C-alpha positions in Angstrom: 0.0 0.0 0.0 1.3 3.4 -0.9 1.0 6.5 1.2 -1.5 9.0 -0.4 -1.6 12.8 -0.5 -5.1 14.1 -0.8 -4.6 17.0 -3.2 -6.1 18.4 -5.3 -3.6 18.3 -8.1 -3.9 19.8 -11.6 -3.6 17.4 -14.5 -4.4 16.9 -18.1 -5.8 13.7 -19.7 -4.1 13.4 -23.1 -6.3 12.0 -25.9 -7.9 13.4 -29.1 -8.3 16.5 -27.0 -6.3 17.5 -23.9 -8.8 17.5 -21.1 -8.0 19.3 -17.8 -8.6 17.1 -14.8 -8.4 17.4 -11.0 -6.5 14.6 -9.2 -6.9 13.4 -5.6 -5.4 10.8 -3.4 -2.1 10.8 -5.3 0.3 8.0 -4.5 3.3 6.2 -6.1 0.7 3.6 -7.3 -2.0 5.8 -8.8 -4.7 8.4 -8.1 -8.3 9.3 -8.2 -9.6 11.5 -11.1 -12.5 13.8 -10.4 -14.9 13.4 -13.3 -18.6 13.6 -14.1 -18.1 10.9 -16.8 -18.1 7.2 -16.0 -15.0 5.4 -17.1 -14.9 1.7 -18.0 -12.3 -0.4 -16.2 -9.1 -1.5 -18.0 -8.8 1.6 -20.3 -5.2 2.9 -20.8 -4.9 6.7 -20.4 -2.0 9.2 -20.5 -1.9 11.8 -17.8 0.2 14.9 -17.3 0.3 15.9 -13.6 1.6 19.2 -12.2 3.5 18.2 -9.1 4.5 20.7 -6.5 8.3 21.0 -6.3 8.8 18.8 -9.5 6.6 20.5 -12.2 4.9 18.4 -14.8 5.3 14.6 -15.2 3.7 12.4 -17.8 2.4 9.0 -16.7 0.6 6.0 -18.3 -2.3 4.8 -16.3 -5.0 2.2 -16.4 -8.5 2.7 -15.1 -9.6 0.5 -12.2 -13.0 -1.2 -11.7 -13.9 0.9 -8.6 -15.5 4.2 -9.4 -17.9 6.6 -7.9 -20.4 9.1 -9.3 -17.6 11.7 -8.9 -14.8 10.0 -10.8 -12.6 7.0 -11.2 -9.4 5.6 -9.9 -6.3 4.8 -12.0 -3.1 2.9 -11.3 0.1 4.0 -12.9 1.8 1.6 -15.2 5.2 1.4 -17.0 6.6 4.5 -15.3 10.2 5.5 -16.1 12.7 5.5 -13.3 13.1 9.3 -13.6 9.3 9.8 -13.4 9.0 7.5 -10.5 11.8 9.3 -8.6 10.2 12.8 -9.3 6.8 11.6 -8.1 8.3 10.0 -5.0 10.2 13.3 -4.2 7.1 15.4 -4.6 5.0 13.0 -2.4 7.7 13.0 0.3 8.0 16.8 0.3 4.2 17.1 0.5 3.9 14.5 3.3 6.7 16.3 5.3 4.9 19.6 4.8 1.7 18.2 6.1 3.4 16.7 9.1 5.2 20.0 9.9 1.9 22.0 9.7 0.1 19.6 12.1 
């Protein structure tokens, strides 16, 4: 299980059109995408995520079966070592910031 940072985070879903999205519960393993549209499980998507401290990263993700009326969850797949390291640094910095504020 990966530690999660609630967010929100700005992102873009890359497809025929670039669609702005809001991400929540960001972790090393995936995130939740706030959306009014239902998303079928098992769909591959490409996301750009604006990470605090690290700027934009691009990740491949796959939609998960669990969804709600407010969005859907994805897991990250085939991340490069550089992208993984940048994501982990941003998450660690955010977690430490939350701990220091509390």
